[in-house]
C-alpha positions, 0 to 999 in steps of 0.5 A, spaced: 499 499 499 506 505 501 506 510 505 502 517 504 501 523 507 496 528 506 496 535 508 488 537 509 490 544 512 496 549 511 501 550 516 499 556 519 492 554 522 490 548 526 487 543 527 492 539 521 492 533 519 496 529 516 495 522 515 501 515 514 500 509 510 504 504 514 502 497 509 495 497 511 496 501 518 493 507 517 495 512 522 493 520 523 495 524 525 491 531 528 496 536 531 494 541 536 499 545 538 505 548 534 508 552 537 514 554 532 510 551 527 515 545 524 512 542 518 511 535 520 516 532 517 521 536 519 521 532 526 519 527 524 516 520 520 512 513 521 515 505 520 512 500 523 514 497 528 514 489 531 511 490 536 504 487 539 504 492 545 503 498 539 504 497 532 508 503 528 514 508 531 514 514 530 522 515 527 523 522 530 529 526 525 531 530 529 534 525 534 540 522 532 537 517 533 533 511 527 536 516 522 542 519 520 543 527 519 549 532 521 549 532 528 549 539 531 542 537 529 539 533 536 543 537 539 540 543 538 533 539 538 535 540 546 536 545 546 529 547 543 526 543 548 528 546 554 528 554 550 520 552 549 521 549 558 524 557 560 517 559 555 512 555 557 514 555 565 518 560 566 516 566 561 523 565 559 524 567 552 532 564 550 535 569 546 536 564 541 529 561 539 529 564 533 536 561 530 535 555 534 528 553 530 530 555 524 537 552 523 532 545 526 528 547 519 533 549 516 540 543 517 544 549 516 548 554 520 548 550 525 554 549 527 554 557 529 546 557 531 550 552 537 556 554 539 552 561 539 547 557 544 553 554 548 557 560 548 552 564 553 551 562 560 548 557 562 541 558 566 539 557 573 532 555 576 529 557 581 530 550 584 535 546 584 532 541 579 534 533 576 533 531 568 532 524 567 532 520 560 530 515 558 534 509 555 535 508 550 533 513 545 532 519 549 539 519 553 542 523 548 536 528 548 536 529 556 543 531 556 543 536 551 537 539 554 540 539 561 547 541 557 543 548 558 542 549 565 546 550 571 546 547 578 543 543 575 543 534 576 542 529 570 541 522 570 539 518 565 535 511 566 538 504 564 536 497 562 543 494 564 545 490 569 551 492 574 551 487 579 555 491 584 550 497 585 543 498 588 538 501 582 535 506 586 528 507 582 526 500 578 521 501 573 517 500 566 516 503 561 509 498 559 509 500 551 517 499 550 521 491 546 524 493 552 521 495 559 525 495 564 530 501 566 533 502 572 537 508 576 544 507 578 547 515 582 552 513 585 550 519 589 542 518 592 542 525 593 541 527 586 535 524 588 533 526 594 535 533 595 531 534 587 526 540 589 524 538 582 524 533 576 524 533 570 524 527 565 527 528 558 523 522 552 523 523 545 515 523 545 509 519 550 503 517 547 499 515 552 506 518 558 504 511 562 512 511 562 513 518 565 507 516 571 511 508 573 518 513 575 513 519 577 510 513 582 518 509 583 521 516 585 514 518 590 515 512 593 521 513 596 523 521 595 517 524 594 517 531 591 512 536 589 513 538 582 516 534 576 516 536 568 514 532 563 518 534 555 517 529 550 518 531 543 512 530 540 505 529 545 500 525 542 496 523 548 489 523 549 484 526 552 483 520 557 491 520 557 491 526 560 486 525 566 491 520 568 495 525 570 490 530 574 489 523 576 496 522 580 496 529 581 490 529 586 493 522 589 500 525 590 499 531 592 503 534 586 505 538 580 506 534 573 508 539 567 509 539 560 512 541 555 514 540 547 515 542 540 509 539 538 502 536 540 496 533 537 492 526 537 493 520 534 487 514 530 489 508 529 485 504 524 487 497 519 491 492 520 498 492 522 503 489 518 505 482 521 511 478 518 515 472 520 520 474 525 526 470 523 524 473 517 525 480 519 532 479 524 534 478 517 538 484 515 535 486 509 540 489 502 540 486 497 548 487 494 552 483 499 559 487 501 564 481 499 570 483 501 571 481 508 572 489 513 577 489 517 576 495 522 581 499 526 580 500 533 581 507 537 584 508 544 580 514 546 583 517 553 577 519 556 578 520 565 573 520 570 571 512 569 567 507 573 569 501 576 565 498 577 562 491 573 555 490 567 553 482 568 548 479 561 542 475 561 548 468 561 552 472 567 558 474 563 561 479 566 564 485 562 569 488 568 570 495 563 570 500 566 563 505 565 564 513 562 563 517 568 561 523 562 555 520 559 550 521 566 550 514 568 551 514 574 548 521 576 551 528 574 554 536 575 552 542 572 559 541 573 563 535 570 559 536 565 563 543 564 568 537 561 564 535 555 564 540 551 572 541 550 573 533 550 569 532 544 572 538 540 579 535 541 578 527 540 574 529 535 578 534 532 585 528 533 578 523 528 578 528 525 585 527 523 585 520 522 578 520 517 579 518 509 574 519 506 568 525 505 562 522 507 564 519 514 558 516 519 559 516 526 554 511 529 554 511 536 550 504 540 544 503 544 545 508 550 550 510 549 549 517 546 551 525 546 557 524 547 558 519 540 554 524 537 558 530 540 565 528 539 562 527 532 560 534 531 568 536 531 569 532 525 568 535 520 564 536 515 560 529 510 558 527 518 553 523 518 551 520 525 545 516 528 545 511 533 545 503 534 538 501 537 535 496 539 527 497 536 525 491 531 522 495 527 519 493 519 524 496 514 520 498 507 524 501 502 517 507 498 518 514 498 516 517 505 518 511 510 521 512 516 525 505 515 529 504 509 533 499 512 536 495 517 541 491 519 541 486 526 546 483 529 547 480 537 548 486 541 556 485 544 554 487 552 548 481 550 548 477 545 541 475 546 539 481 545 539 483 538 539 490 535 539 494 529 541 499 523 538 503 519 537 507 515 545 506 511 545 506 504 547 502 499 556 504 499 554 510 501 560 512 506 565 511 505 567 510 513 563 509 518 566 509 526 563 505 530 563 508 538 563 504 543 562 507 551 567 499 553 572 495 550 568 489 549 572 481 547 572 480 540 569 474 540 562 479 541 563 482 535 562 477 531 555 478 529 556 485 528 562 485 523 558 481 519 553 487 518 558 492 517 560 486 510 553 487 509 553 496 508 558 495 503 563 501 507 570 499 505 573 502 511 571 500 519 574 503 525 571 502 532 572 508 537 573 506 544 571 510 548 574 507 556 577 501 556 582 497 562 589 499 561 
Protein backbone atom coordinates (compact mmCIF):
# COMPACT_ATOMS: atom_id res chain seq x y z
CA UNK A 1 0.00 0.00 0.00
CA UNK A 2 2.93 2.31 0.60
CA UNK A 3 3.27 5.38 2.70
CA UNK A 4 1.31 8.54 2.02
CA UNK A 5 0.98 11.86 3.76
CA UNK A 6 -1.93 14.19 3.09
CA UNK A 7 -2.09 17.59 4.79
CA UNK A 8 -5.67 18.76 4.88
CA UNK A 9 -4.96 22.34 6.02
CA UNK A 10 -2.12 24.82 5.65
CA UNK A 11 0.71 24.88 8.17
CA UNK A 12 -0.44 28.22 9.56
CA UNK A 13 -3.73 27.01 11.00
CA UNK A 14 -4.54 24.24 13.45
CA UNK A 15 -5.76 21.59 13.60
CA UNK A 16 -3.67 20.14 10.79
CA UNK A 17 -4.08 16.51 9.81
CA UNK A 18 -1.56 14.15 8.20
CA UNK A 19 -2.29 10.54 7.34
CA UNK A 20 0.42 7.88 7.28
CA UNK A 21 -0.24 4.49 5.70
CA UNK A 22 2.14 1.88 7.08
CA UNK A 23 1.64 -1.16 4.86
CA UNK A 24 -1.99 -1.59 5.93
CA UNK A 25 -2.04 0.26 9.23
CA UNK A 26 -3.18 3.87 8.98
CA UNK A 27 -2.16 6.58 11.47
CA UNK A 28 -4.02 9.90 11.30
CA UNK A 29 -2.14 12.65 13.15
CA UNK A 30 -4.03 15.83 13.99
CA UNK A 31 -1.87 18.65 15.35
CA UNK A 32 -3.40 20.71 18.15
CA UNK A 33 -0.37 22.70 19.33
CA UNK A 34 2.71 23.64 17.30
CA UNK A 35 4.35 26.68 18.93
CA UNK A 36 7.24 26.92 16.45
CA UNK A 37 5.16 26.05 13.36
CA UNK A 38 7.24 22.99 12.48
CA UNK A 39 6.19 20.98 9.47
CA UNK A 40 5.60 17.41 10.74
CA UNK A 41 8.11 16.00 8.25
CA UNK A 42 10.81 18.23 9.78
CA UNK A 43 10.49 16.45 13.12
CA UNK A 44 9.42 12.90 12.26
CA UNK A 45 8.29 10.20 9.91
CA UNK A 46 6.49 6.99 10.87
CA UNK A 47 7.24 3.28 10.54
CA UNK A 48 5.64 -0.05 11.38
CA UNK A 49 7.10 -1.57 14.50
CA UNK A 50 7.64 -5.20 15.50
CA UNK A 51 5.91 -4.92 18.86
CA UNK A 52 2.51 -6.36 19.78
CA UNK A 53 1.93 -3.64 22.38
CA UNK A 54 2.32 -0.80 19.90
CA UNK A 55 2.58 -1.48 16.17
CA UNK A 56 3.88 1.88 14.98
CA UNK A 57 6.79 4.15 15.80
CA UNK A 58 7.44 7.86 15.41
CA UNK A 59 10.87 7.96 13.79
CA UNK A 60 12.44 11.22 14.89
CA UNK A 61 14.47 13.16 12.35
CA UNK A 62 16.08 15.33 15.04
CA UNK A 63 17.03 12.76 17.66
CA UNK A 64 20.15 11.12 16.23
CA UNK A 65 18.75 7.62 16.77
CA UNK A 66 17.25 5.91 13.72
CA UNK A 67 18.01 8.43 10.96
CA UNK A 68 21.52 9.74 10.16
CA UNK A 69 21.80 13.51 10.50
CA UNK A 70 24.16 16.40 11.02
CA UNK A 71 25.25 15.76 14.66
CA UNK A 72 24.50 19.38 15.59
CA UNK A 73 20.80 18.77 14.79
CA UNK A 74 20.04 16.51 17.81
CA UNK A 75 22.11 18.82 20.01
CA UNK A 76 19.92 21.72 18.85
CA UNK A 77 16.75 19.66 19.30
CA UNK A 78 17.64 19.41 23.00
CA UNK A 79 18.24 23.15 23.08
CA UNK A 80 14.83 23.76 21.41
CA UNK A 81 13.11 21.66 24.05
CA UNK A 82 14.96 23.58 26.76
CA UNK A 83 14.01 27.04 25.45
CA UNK A 84 10.36 26.03 24.99
CA UNK A 85 10.34 24.77 28.61
CA UNK A 86 11.77 28.13 29.75
CA UNK A 87 9.15 30.04 27.79
CA UNK A 88 6.13 27.99 28.78
CA UNK A 89 6.88 27.28 32.43
CA UNK A 90 9.10 30.22 33.44
CA UNK A 91 8.08 32.94 30.95
CA UNK A 92 11.73 33.40 29.96
CA UNK A 93 12.65 34.08 26.32
CA UNK A 94 16.02 32.65 25.35
CA UNK A 95 17.87 35.01 22.97
CA UNK A 96 18.80 32.19 20.57
CA UNK A 97 15.29 30.72 20.25
CA UNK A 98 14.63 31.95 16.71
CA UNK A 99 18.07 30.86 15.48
CA UNK A 100 17.69 27.39 17.05
CA UNK A 101 14.34 26.81 15.39
CA UNK A 102 15.48 28.09 12.00
CA UNK A 103 18.57 25.87 12.12
CA UNK A 104 16.38 22.83 12.87
CA UNK A 105 14.06 23.69 9.99
CA UNK A 106 16.77 24.43 7.42
CA UNK A 107 19.75 22.36 8.69
CA UNK A 108 21.85 25.44 7.92
CA UNK A 109 24.26 27.25 10.25
CA UNK A 110 23.83 24.45 12.78
CA UNK A 111 27.35 24.66 14.21
CA UNK A 112 27.41 28.44 14.57
CA UNK A 113 23.97 28.45 16.21
CA UNK A 114 24.96 25.67 18.61
CA UNK A 115 28.16 27.47 19.53
CA UNK A 116 26.21 30.66 20.14
CA UNK A 117 23.94 28.76 22.53
CA UNK A 118 26.81 27.09 24.38
CA UNK A 119 28.81 30.33 24.65
CA UNK A 120 26.11 31.98 26.73
CA UNK A 121 25.90 31.89 30.50
CA UNK A 122 24.10 28.85 31.82
CA UNK A 123 20.56 29.31 33.10
CA UNK A 124 19.89 28.89 36.81
CA UNK A 125 16.46 27.51 37.69
CA UNK A 126 14.62 28.62 40.86
CA UNK A 127 14.89 25.21 42.55
CA UNK A 128 17.51 22.46 42.60
CA UNK A 129 16.63 20.40 39.55
CA UNK A 130 17.37 16.87 38.39
CA UNK A 131 16.96 16.10 34.69
CA UNK A 132 16.32 12.43 33.85
CA UNK A 133 16.65 11.09 30.29
CA UNK A 134 14.97 7.81 29.36
CA UNK A 135 17.04 4.95 27.95
CA UNK A 136 17.77 4.14 25.37
CA UNK A 137 16.36 6.61 22.92
CA UNK A 138 16.43 9.84 24.96
CA UNK A 139 19.76 9.56 26.81
CA UNK A 140 21.33 12.03 24.37
CA UNK A 141 18.26 14.28 24.21
CA UNK A 142 18.02 14.53 27.99
CA UNK A 143 21.71 15.43 28.19
CA UNK A 144 21.32 18.06 25.44
CA UNK A 145 18.45 19.70 27.38
CA UNK A 146 20.38 19.62 30.67
CA UNK A 147 23.41 21.18 28.96
CA UNK A 148 21.80 24.65 29.05
CA UNK A 149 21.37 24.77 32.83
CA UNK A 150 23.52 25.70 35.83
CA UNK A 151 23.43 24.20 39.32
CA UNK A 152 21.48 21.23 38.02
CA UNK A 153 22.08 17.49 37.72
CA UNK A 154 21.53 14.86 35.05
CA UNK A 155 20.84 11.13 35.30
CA UNK A 156 19.79 8.75 32.59
CA UNK A 157 18.00 5.48 33.12
CA UNK A 158 19.63 2.29 31.89
CA UNK A 159 18.73 -1.26 30.91
CA UNK A 160 22.17 -2.52 31.99
CA UNK A 161 22.70 -4.70 35.06
CA UNK A 162 25.50 -3.48 37.35
CA UNK A 163 25.66 -5.88 40.30
CA UNK A 164 28.02 -3.76 42.42
CA UNK A 165 25.46 -0.95 42.61
CA UNK A 166 21.90 -0.92 43.88
CA UNK A 167 19.38 0.59 41.51
CA UNK A 168 17.69 3.46 43.34
CA UNK A 169 14.70 3.56 41.00
CA UNK A 170 13.12 0.69 39.09
CA UNK A 171 10.17 1.18 36.78
CA UNK A 172 8.72 -0.09 33.51
CA UNK A 173 8.14 1.32 30.05
CA UNK A 174 5.05 -0.75 29.33
CA UNK A 175 4.92 -0.45 25.51
CA UNK A 176 8.67 -0.82 24.94
CA UNK A 177 10.56 -3.73 23.43
CA UNK A 178 12.69 -3.66 26.62
CA UNK A 179 10.53 -2.62 29.53
CA UNK A 180 12.82 -2.50 32.58
CA UNK A 181 14.54 0.74 33.59
CA UNK A 182 17.14 1.09 36.34
CA UNK A 183 18.87 4.11 37.88
CA UNK A 184 22.38 3.97 39.35
CA UNK A 185 23.30 7.38 40.80
CA UNK A 186 26.62 7.20 42.66
CA UNK A 187 25.27 9.89 44.98
CA UNK A 188 21.63 9.30 45.91
CA UNK A 189 21.41 12.92 47.06
CA UNK A 190 20.96 13.80 43.39
CA UNK A 191 17.46 12.43 43.78
CA UNK A 192 16.89 13.21 47.45
CA UNK A 193 17.85 16.89 47.29
CA UNK A 194 16.12 17.76 44.03
CA UNK A 195 13.05 19.96 44.39
CA UNK A 196 12.00 19.55 40.76
CA UNK A 197 12.38 16.44 38.59
CA UNK A 198 12.37 16.99 34.81
CA UNK A 199 11.73 13.88 32.69
CA UNK A 200 12.95 14.03 29.08
CA UNK A 201 11.74 11.68 26.34
CA UNK A 202 11.54 11.72 22.57
CA UNK A 203 7.77 11.27 22.46
CA UNK A 204 4.88 10.28 24.69
CA UNK A 205 1.80 8.52 23.38
CA UNK A 206 0.08 7.48 26.61
CA UNK A 207 2.54 9.18 28.97
CA UNK A 208 2.51 6.12 31.22
CA UNK A 209 6.29 5.74 31.40
CA UNK A 210 6.56 9.17 33.03
CA UNK A 211 3.79 8.27 35.48
CA UNK A 212 5.58 5.02 36.33
CA UNK A 213 8.85 6.77 37.23
CA UNK A 214 6.99 9.50 39.15
CA UNK A 215 5.37 6.79 41.28
CA UNK A 216 8.77 5.12 41.78
CA UNK A 217 10.38 8.40 42.84
CA UNK A 218 7.48 9.38 45.07
CA UNK A 219 7.50 6.07 46.93
CA UNK A 220 11.11 6.67 48.08
CA UNK A 221 11.88 10.40 47.76
CA UNK A 222 8.61 12.34 47.57
CA UNK A 223 8.62 15.58 45.55
CA UNK A 224 5.97 18.12 44.71
CA UNK A 225 7.13 19.33 41.28
CA UNK A 226 7.55 17.20 38.16
CA UNK A 227 7.95 18.29 34.54
CA UNK A 228 7.61 16.02 31.49
CA UNK A 229 9.50 17.20 28.38
CA UNK A 230 8.92 15.16 25.19
CA UNK A 231 9.65 16.37 21.69
CA UNK A 232 6.18 15.07 20.69
CA UNK A 233 3.07 14.67 22.88
CA UNK A 234 0.22 12.48 21.55
CA UNK A 235 -1.74 11.86 24.77
CA UNK A 236 -5.50 11.48 24.58
CA UNK A 237 -7.91 13.30 26.88
CA UNK A 238 -8.04 10.11 28.96
CA UNK A 239 -4.25 9.99 29.21
CA UNK A 240 -4.16 13.61 30.32
CA UNK A 241 -6.83 12.87 32.90
CA UNK A 242 -4.55 10.16 34.33
CA UNK A 243 -1.95 12.88 34.96
CA UNK A 244 -4.52 14.96 36.82
CA UNK A 245 -5.58 11.92 38.86
CA UNK A 246 -1.99 11.20 39.92
CA UNK A 247 -1.50 14.87 40.82
CA UNK A 248 -4.49 14.69 43.14
CA UNK A 249 -3.60 11.27 44.51
CA UNK A 250 -0.01 12.23 45.44
CA UNK A 251 -0.61 15.97 46.01
CA UNK A 252 1.94 16.91 43.37
CA UNK A 253 2.16 19.08 40.27
CA UNK A 254 3.01 17.58 36.84
CA UNK A 255 3.66 20.13 34.11
CA UNK A 256 4.41 19.38 30.46
CA UNK A 257 6.08 21.15 27.57
CA UNK A 258 6.90 19.92 24.05
CA UNK A 259 7.69 21.01 20.49
CA UNK A 260 4.49 19.57 18.99
CA UNK A 261 1.33 17.93 20.26
CA UNK A 262 -1.77 16.41 18.81
CA UNK A 263 -4.05 13.41 18.62
CA UNK A 264 -3.72 10.05 16.90
CA UNK A 265 -6.27 7.81 15.24
CA UNK A 266 -5.07 4.31 14.41
CA UNK A 267 -6.93 2.01 12.01
CA UNK A 268 -6.30 -0.94 9.73
CA UNK A 269 -4.22 -4.07 10.15
CA UNK A 270 -0.55 -3.86 11.15
CA UNK A 271 2.28 -5.65 9.35
CA UNK A 272 2.67 -9.22 10.58
CA UNK A 273 5.78 -11.06 9.38
CA UNK A 274 7.60 -14.03 10.94
CA UNK A 275 10.19 -12.92 13.48
CA UNK A 276 13.02 -14.97 11.96
CA UNK A 277 12.42 -13.38 8.57
CA UNK A 278 12.27 -9.91 10.09
CA UNK A 279 15.55 -10.32 11.96
CA UNK A 280 17.53 -10.94 8.77
CA UNK A 281 19.50 -7.93 7.52
CA UNK A 282 17.75 -6.27 4.60
CA UNK A 283 20.03 -5.59 1.63
CA UNK A 284 19.92 -6.67 -1.98
CA UNK A 285 23.67 -6.47 -2.65
CA UNK A 286 26.22 -7.70 -0.10
CA UNK A 287 29.68 -6.16 0.08
CA UNK A 288 31.88 -9.24 -0.11
CA UNK A 289 35.26 -7.91 0.96
CA UNK A 290 36.02 -8.56 4.61
CA UNK A 291 36.15 -5.56 6.92
CA UNK A 292 39.34 -5.51 8.97
CA UNK A 293 38.51 -2.86 11.58
CA UNK A 294 40.90 -0.23 12.84
CA UNK A 295 40.79 0.47 16.56
CA UNK A 296 41.11 3.80 18.34
CA UNK A 297 41.41 4.09 22.11
CA UNK A 298 40.42 7.55 23.33
CA UNK A 299 42.01 8.84 26.50
CA UNK A 300 38.88 9.73 28.44
CA UNK A 301 39.29 10.06 32.16
CA UNK A 302 36.61 10.16 34.90
CA UNK A 303 35.95 6.42 34.79
CA UNK A 304 33.57 4.44 37.00
CA UNK A 305 35.28 1.12 37.89
CA UNK A 306 32.24 -1.15 38.06
CA UNK A 307 31.38 -4.16 35.93
CA UNK A 308 28.23 -5.18 34.10
CA UNK A 309 26.71 -8.63 33.92
CA UNK A 310 24.64 -10.08 31.10
CA UNK A 311 21.69 -12.43 31.47
CA UNK A 312 23.98 -15.47 31.21
CA UNK A 313 26.12 -14.20 34.10
CA UNK A 314 29.08 -13.12 31.95
CA UNK A 315 30.90 -10.08 33.31
CA UNK A 316 32.44 -7.19 31.39
CA UNK A 317 35.04 -5.66 33.70
CA UNK A 318 35.82 -2.69 31.45
CA UNK A 319 34.93 0.54 33.31
CA UNK A 320 32.17 2.96 32.38
CA UNK A 321 32.44 6.68 31.65
CA UNK A 322 31.26 9.07 34.35
CA UNK A 323 30.49 11.91 31.93
CA UNK A 324 27.60 10.12 30.20
CA UNK A 325 25.20 10.75 33.08
CA UNK A 326 24.42 7.08 33.70
CA UNK A 327 25.76 7.50 37.25
CA UNK A 328 24.62 11.08 37.77
CA UNK A 329 26.30 14.23 36.53
CA UNK A 330 26.61 17.74 37.93
CA UNK A 331 26.73 20.91 35.86
CA UNK A 332 30.35 21.34 36.93
CA UNK A 333 31.40 17.91 35.64
CA UNK A 334 29.30 18.32 32.51
CA UNK A 335 31.31 21.41 31.56
CA UNK A 336 34.23 19.05 30.80
CA UNK A 337 32.31 17.44 27.96
CA UNK A 338 32.41 20.15 25.28
CA UNK A 339 36.15 20.97 25.38
CA UNK A 340 36.95 17.26 25.62
CA UNK A 341 34.70 16.46 22.65
CA UNK A 342 36.30 19.23 20.58
CA UNK A 343 39.76 17.85 21.33
CA UNK A 344 38.80 14.26 20.53
CA UNK A 345 36.81 15.32 17.47
CA UNK A 346 39.87 17.10 16.08
CA UNK A 347 41.97 14.00 16.79
CA UNK A 348 39.56 11.75 14.86
CA UNK A 349 39.17 14.36 12.12
CA UNK A 350 42.89 13.90 11.38
CA UNK A 351 42.33 10.14 11.22
CA UNK A 352 39.56 10.37 8.61
CA UNK A 353 40.31 9.21 5.11
CA UNK A 354 36.94 9.78 3.40
CA UNK A 355 34.62 12.65 2.50
CA UNK A 356 31.40 10.97 3.65
CA UNK A 357 31.78 9.55 7.15
CA UNK A 358 29.17 7.84 9.30
CA UNK A 359 29.57 8.08 13.09
CA UNK A 360 27.50 5.61 15.10
CA UNK A 361 26.76 5.74 18.78
CA UNK A 362 25.78 2.43 20.36
CA UNK A 363 22.57 1.86 22.31
CA UNK A 364 22.40 4.17 25.32
CA UNK A 365 25.79 5.68 24.45
CA UNK A 366 24.58 8.67 22.45
CA UNK A 367 25.54 12.09 23.76
CA UNK A 368 29.33 11.87 23.94
CA UNK A 369 29.67 10.23 20.49
CA UNK A 370 27.27 12.84 19.08
CA UNK A 371 29.32 15.68 20.54
CA UNK A 372 32.63 14.22 19.34
CA UNK A 373 31.19 13.58 15.86
CA UNK A 374 30.08 17.21 15.66
CA UNK A 375 33.74 18.27 15.69
CA UNK A 376 35.09 15.72 13.21
CA UNK A 377 34.72 18.06 10.23
CA UNK A 378 32.46 18.32 7.20
CA UNK A 379 30.65 15.36 5.67
CA UNK A 380 29.71 13.73 9.01
CA UNK A 381 26.43 11.91 9.54
CA UNK A 382 25.50 10.66 13.02
CA UNK A 383 23.00 8.25 14.47
CA UNK A 384 22.90 5.32 16.89
CA UNK A 385 22.32 1.58 16.99
CA UNK A 386 19.09 0.54 18.68
CA UNK A 387 17.33 -2.44 20.16
CA UNK A 388 13.99 -1.38 18.62
CA UNK A 389 12.81 -3.85 15.94
CA UNK A 390 11.20 -1.92 13.08
CA UNK A 391 9.98 -3.08 9.67
CA UNK A 392 11.92 -1.61 6.76
CA UNK A 393 10.37 -0.75 3.39
CA UNK A 394 12.04 1.07 0.52
CA UNK A 395 9.20 3.49 -0.14
CA UNK A 396 9.15 7.29 -0.36
CA UNK A 397 8.76 9.08 2.99
CA UNK A 398 8.62 5.84 5.00
CA UNK A 399 10.67 6.17 8.19
CA UNK A 400 12.89 3.06 7.92
CA UNK A 401 14.29 2.41 4.45
CA UNK A 402 16.53 -0.52 5.37
CA UNK A 403 17.79 -2.33 8.44
CA UNK A 404 20.52 -4.65 9.67
CA UNK A 405 20.53 -6.84 12.75
CA UNK A 406 23.35 -8.12 14.93
CA UNK A 407 23.93 -9.44 18.43
CA UNK A 408 24.51 -6.76 21.04
CA UNK A 409 28.19 -7.14 22.04
CA UNK A 410 27.31 -6.39 25.68
CA UNK A 411 24.34 -8.77 25.78
CA UNK A 412 24.42 -11.34 22.98
CA UNK A 413 20.88 -12.54 23.74
CA UNK A 414 19.58 -9.13 22.57
CA UNK A 415 19.34 -8.20 18.89
CA UNK A 416 20.46 -4.70 17.92
CA UNK A 417 19.71 -2.86 14.69
CA UNK A 418 21.17 -0.22 12.39
CA UNK A 419 18.72 1.62 10.14
CA UNK A 420 18.74 3.92 7.14
CA UNK A 421 22.27 3.40 5.82
CA UNK A 422 22.26 3.83 2.00
CA UNK A 423 23.99 1.06 0.08
CA UNK A 424 27.73 1.76 -0.35
CA UNK A 425 27.15 5.45 0.38
CA UNK A 426 29.72 6.13 3.10
CA UNK A 427 33.50 6.02 2.75
CA UNK A 428 34.01 4.96 6.36
CA UNK A 429 32.19 4.39 9.62
CA UNK A 430 33.33 5.15 13.17
CA UNK A 431 31.51 3.01 15.75
CA UNK A 432 31.73 4.52 19.24
CA UNK A 433 31.79 1.92 22.00
CA UNK A 434 31.57 3.21 25.55
CA UNK A 435 33.47 0.18 26.85
CA UNK A 436 35.87 -2.40 25.56
CA UNK A 437 34.39 -5.80 24.68
CA UNK A 438 35.95 -9.08 23.60
CA UNK A 439 36.63 -9.60 19.88
CA UNK A 440 34.50 -12.74 19.99
CA UNK A 441 31.45 -10.67 20.93
CA UNK A 442 32.03 -8.33 18.00
CA UNK A 443 31.73 -11.08 15.36
CA UNK A 444 28.02 -10.56 14.67
CA UNK A 445 28.34 -6.76 14.49
CA UNK A 446 31.33 -6.97 12.14
CA UNK A 447 29.37 -9.28 9.85
CA UNK A 448 26.60 -6.67 9.69
CA UNK A 449 29.10 -3.99 8.71
CA UNK A 450 30.38 -6.16 5.87
CA UNK A 451 26.82 -6.08 4.52
CA UNK A 452 26.65 -2.29 4.86
CA UNK A 453 29.18 -1.94 2.04
CA UNK A 454 31.39 0.61 3.84
CA UNK A 455 35.08 0.13 2.95
CA UNK A 456 36.62 1.29 6.23
CA UNK A 457 35.47 0.51 9.77
CA UNK A 458 36.94 2.12 12.88
CA UNK A 459 36.02 0.91 16.37
CA UNK A 460 36.40 3.78 18.84
CA UNK A 461 36.71 2.67 22.47
CA UNK A 462 36.07 5.43 25.00
CA UNK A 463 36.58 3.49 28.26
CA UNK A 464 38.88 0.51 28.61
CA UNK A 465 40.99 -1.38 31.11
CA UNK A 466 44.52 0.01 31.25
